[in-house]
Backbone as JSON Lines, residues from 0, in Angstrom:
{"i":0,"aa":"M","n":[0.85,-1.17,0.0],"ca":[0.0,0.0,0.0],"c":[0.89,1.24,0.0]}
{"i":1,"aa":"T","n":[0.54,2.2,-0.82],"ca":[1.29,3.45,-0.9],"c":[0.58,4.53,-0.1]}
{"i":2,"aa":"P","n":[1.27,5.62,0.18],"ca":[0.59,6.73,0.87],"c":[-0.62,7.25,0.09]}
{"i":3,"aa":"K","n":[-0.5,7.26,-1.24],"ca":[-1.62,7.73,-2.06],"c":[-2.85,6.86,-1.88]}
{"i":4,"aa":"S","n":[-2.66,5.54,-1.91],"ca":[-3.82,4.66,-1.74],"c":[-4.38,4.75,-0.33]}
{"i":5,"aa":"G","n":[-3.51,5.0,0.65],"ca":[-3.99,5.18,2.02],"c":[-4.84,6.42,2.17]}
{"i":6,"aa":"V","n":[-4.42,7.51,1.53],"ca":[-5.2,8.75,1.58],"c":[-6.53,8.57,0.86]}
{"i":7,"aa":"L","n":[-6.51,7.89,-0.28],"ca":[-7.76,7.63,-0.99],"c":[-8.7,6.75,-0.18]}
{"i":8,"aa":"L","n":[-8.15,5.76,0.49],"ca":[-8.97,4.89,1.33],"c":[-9.55,5.66,2.51]}
{"i":9,"aa":"A","n":[-8.77,6.55,3.09],"ca":[-9.27,7.38,4.19],"c":[-10.38,8.3,3.69]}
{"i":10,"aa":"G","n":[-10.21,8.85,2.49],"ca":[-11.27,9.69,1.91],"c":[-12.54,8.91,1.69]}
{"i":11,"aa":"S","n":[-12.4,7.66,1.28],"ca":[-13.56,6.8,1.09],"c":[-14.29,6.56,2.42]}
{"i":12,"aa":"C","n":[-13.52,6.35,3.46],"ca":[-14.11,6.13,4.79],"c":[-14.85,7.37,5.29]}
{"i":13,"aa":"V","n":[-14.24,8.53,5.11],"ca":[-14.87,9.78,5.55],"c":[-16.16,10.03,4.76]}
{"i":14,"aa":"A","n":[-16.12,9.79,3.46],"ca":[-17.31,9.99,2.65],"c":[-18.42,9.0,3.04]}
{"i":15,"aa":"A","n":[-18.05,7.77,3.36],"ca":[-19.05,6.78,3.79],"c":[-19.67,7.18,5.12]}
{"i":16,"aa":"I","n":[-18.86,7.68,6.03],"ca":[-19.39,8.14,7.33],"c":[-20.34,9.31,7.12]}
{"i":17,"aa":"A","n":[-19.98,10.23,6.21],"ca":[-20.85,11.36,5.91],"c":[-22.18,10.89,5.33]}
{"i":18,"aa":"A","n":[-22.14,9.88,4.47],"ca":[-23.37,9.35,3.88],"c":[-24.27,8.73,4.94]}
{"i":19,"aa":"V","n":[-23.7,7.93,5.8],"ca":[-24.49,7.28,6.86],"c":[-25.07,8.32,7.81]}
{"i":20,"aa":"G","n":[-24.25,9.31,8.17],"ca":[-24.73,10.38,9.04],"c":[-25.86,11.16,8.4]}
{"i":21,"aa":"S","n":[-25.76,11.41,7.12],"ca":[-26.81,12.14,6.41],"c":[-28.1,11.34,6.37]}
{"i":22,"aa":"I","n":[-27.98,10.04,6.18],"ca":[-29.18,9.2,6.18],"c":[-29.86,9.24,7.54]}
{"i":23,"aa":"F","n":[-29.09,9.16,8.6],"ca":[-29.68,9.23,9.95],"c":[-30.3,10.59,10.2]}
{"i":24,"aa":"E","n":[-29.64,11.66,9.77],"ca":[-30.19,13.0,9.95],"c":[-31.51,13.16,9.2]}
{"i":25,"aa":"L","n":[-31.55,12.7,7.95],"ca":[-32.77,12.83,7.17],"c":[-33.9,11.97,7.72]}
{"i":26,"aa":"S","n":[-33.55,10.8,8.25],"ca":[-34.6,9.92,8.79],"c":[-35.13,10.39,10.13]}
{"i":27,"aa":"S","n":[-34.38,11.27,10.79],"ca":[-34.85,11.77,12.08],"c":[-36.02,12.74,11.92]}
{"i":28,"aa":"G","n":[-36.16,13.31,10.74],"ca":[-37.27,14.22,10.49],"c":[-36.92,15.68,10.7]}
{"i":29,"aa":"N","n":[-35.81,15.96,11.39],"ca":[-35.43,17.34,11.66],"c":[-33.91,17.47,11.56]}
{"i":30,"aa":"P","n":[-33.35,17.48,10.34],"ca":[-31.9,17.57,10.2],"c":[-31.37,18.92,10.7]}
{"i":31,"aa":"E","n":[-30.24,18.89,11.36],"ca":[-29.68,20.11,11.94],"c":[-29.27,21.13,10.88]}
{"i":32,"aa":"L","n":[-28.78,20.66,9.74],"ca":[-28.35,21.57,8.69],"c":[-29.46,21.88,7.69]}
{"i":33,"aa":"G","n":[-30.61,21.31,7.88],"ca":[-31.7,21.48,6.95],"c":[-31.73,20.33,5.95]}
{"i":34,"aa":"G","n":[-32.88,20.1,5.4],"ca":[-33.05,18.98,4.49],"c":[-32.27,19.12,3.2]}
{"i":35,"aa":"L","n":[-32.2,20.33,2.66],"ca":[-31.52,20.53,1.38],"c":[-30.03,20.31,1.5]}
{"i":36,"aa":"I","n":[-29.4,20.91,2.48],"ca":[-27.94,20.77,2.63],"c":[-27.58,19.33,2.97]}
{"i":37,"aa":"T","n":[-28.35,18.7,3.84],"ca":[-28.09,17.31,4.2],"c":[-28.28,16.39,2.99]}
{"i":38,"aa":"G","n":[-29.28,16.69,2.17],"ca":[-29.49,15.91,0.95],"c":[-28.35,16.07,-0.05]}
{"i":39,"aa":"V","n":[-27.81,17.29,-0.13],"ca":[-26.68,17.53,-1.03],"c":[-25.45,16.78,-0.53]}
{"i":40,"aa":"I","n":[-25.22,16.8,0.78],"ca":[-24.1,16.05,1.35],"c":[-24.24,14.56,1.04]}
{"i":41,"aa":"L","n":[-25.44,14.05,1.19],"ca":[-25.69,12.63,0.89],"c":[-25.47,12.34,-0.59]}
{"i":42,"aa":"A","n":[-25.98,13.21,-1.45],"ca":[-25.85,12.99,-2.89],"c":[-24.4,13.05,-3.35]}
{"i":43,"aa":"L","n":[-23.58,13.83,-2.7],"ca":[-22.17,13.93,-3.07],"c":[-21.33,12.82,-2.44]}
{"i":44,"aa":"S","n":[-21.66,12.44,-1.23],"ca":[-20.8,11.5,-0.51],"c":[-20.97,10.06,-0.99]}
{"i":45,"aa":"V","n":[-22.13,9.69,-1.49],"ca":[-22.33,8.31,-1.96],"c":[-21.44,7.99,-3.16]}
{"i":46,"aa":"P","n":[-21.46,8.81,-4.22],"ca":[-20.56,8.48,-5.33],"c":[-19.08,8.67,-4.98]}
{"i":47,"aa":"L","n":[-18.77,9.64,-4.13],"ca":[-17.37,9.84,-3.74],"c":[-16.82,8.63,-3.0]}
{"i":48,"aa":"T","n":[-17.64,7.98,-2.21],"ca":[-17.21,6.77,-1.51],"c":[-16.72,5.73,-2.5]}
{"i":49,"aa":"G","n":[-17.53,5.47,-3.5],"ca":[-17.16,4.48,-4.51],"c":[-15.97,4.9,-5.35]}
{"i":50,"aa":"I","n":[-15.92,6.17,-5.73],"ca":[-14.82,6.67,-6.56],"c":[-13.49,6.58,-5.82]}
{"i":51,"aa":"F","n":[-13.48,7.04,-4.57],"ca":[-12.24,6.99,-3.78],"c":[-11.8,5.55,-3.54]}
{"i":52,"aa":"F","n":[-12.75,4.66,-3.24],"ca":[-12.4,3.28,-2.99],"c":[-11.83,2.63,-4.24]}
{"i":53,"aa":"Y","n":[-12.46,2.86,-5.36],"ca":[-12.0,2.3,-6.63],"c":[-10.6,2.82,-6.98]}
{"i":54,"aa":"A","n":[-10.38,4.11,-6.78],"ca":[-9.07,4.7,-7.06],"c":[-8.0,4.12,-6.12]}
{"i":55,"aa":"A","n":[-8.36,3.87,-4.87],"ca":[-7.4,3.29,-3.93],"c":[-7.03,1.87,-4.34]}
{"i":56,"aa":"V","n":[-8.01,1.11,-4.78],"ca":[-7.75,-0.26,-5.23],"c":[-6.87,-0.25,-6.48]}
{"i":57,"aa":"L","n":[-7.17,0.62,-7.42],"ca":[-6.35,0.71,-8.64],"c":[-4.91,1.1,-8.31]}
{"i":58,"aa":"D","n":[-4.72,2.05,-7.4],"ca":[-3.38,2.48,-7.03],"c":[-2.64,1.36,-6.31]}
{"i":59,"aa":"A","n":[-3.31,0.65,-5.44],"ca":[-2.65,-0.45,-4.72],"c":[-2.25,-1.56,-5.69]}
{"i":60,"aa":"R","n":[-3.12,-1.87,-6.64],"ca":[-2.8,-2.91,-7.62],"c":[-1.64,-2.49,-8.52]}
{"i":61,"aa":"A","n":[-1.59,-1.21,-8.87],"ca":[-0.52,-0.72,-9.75],"c":[0.82,-0.75,-9.08]}
{"i":62,"aa":"N","n":[0.85,-0.7,-7.76],"ca":[2.12,-0.64,-7.02],"c":[2.49,-1.94,-6.34]}
{"i":63,"aa":"Q","n":[1.84,-3.03,-6.72],"ca":[2.22,-4.34,-6.17],"c":[3.5,-4.8,-6.83]}
{"i":64,"aa":"R","n":[4.27,-5.58,-6.1],"ca":[5.54,-6.1,-6.65],"c":[5.35,-7.42,-7.3]}
């Protein structure tokens, strides 16, 4: 694993946590940041989770010996 793939994997984890938190906020009925902002965070964090994870896997595979 390279530092680049580690950073990408960490970004994937942060984005996944943001997505789960947004889902809980929206399901509570009264999101602290408002429904629109929380929905935007959710809409951005779901694809970013997959993109960062995929990029981390590609980088790790490219740097295997």
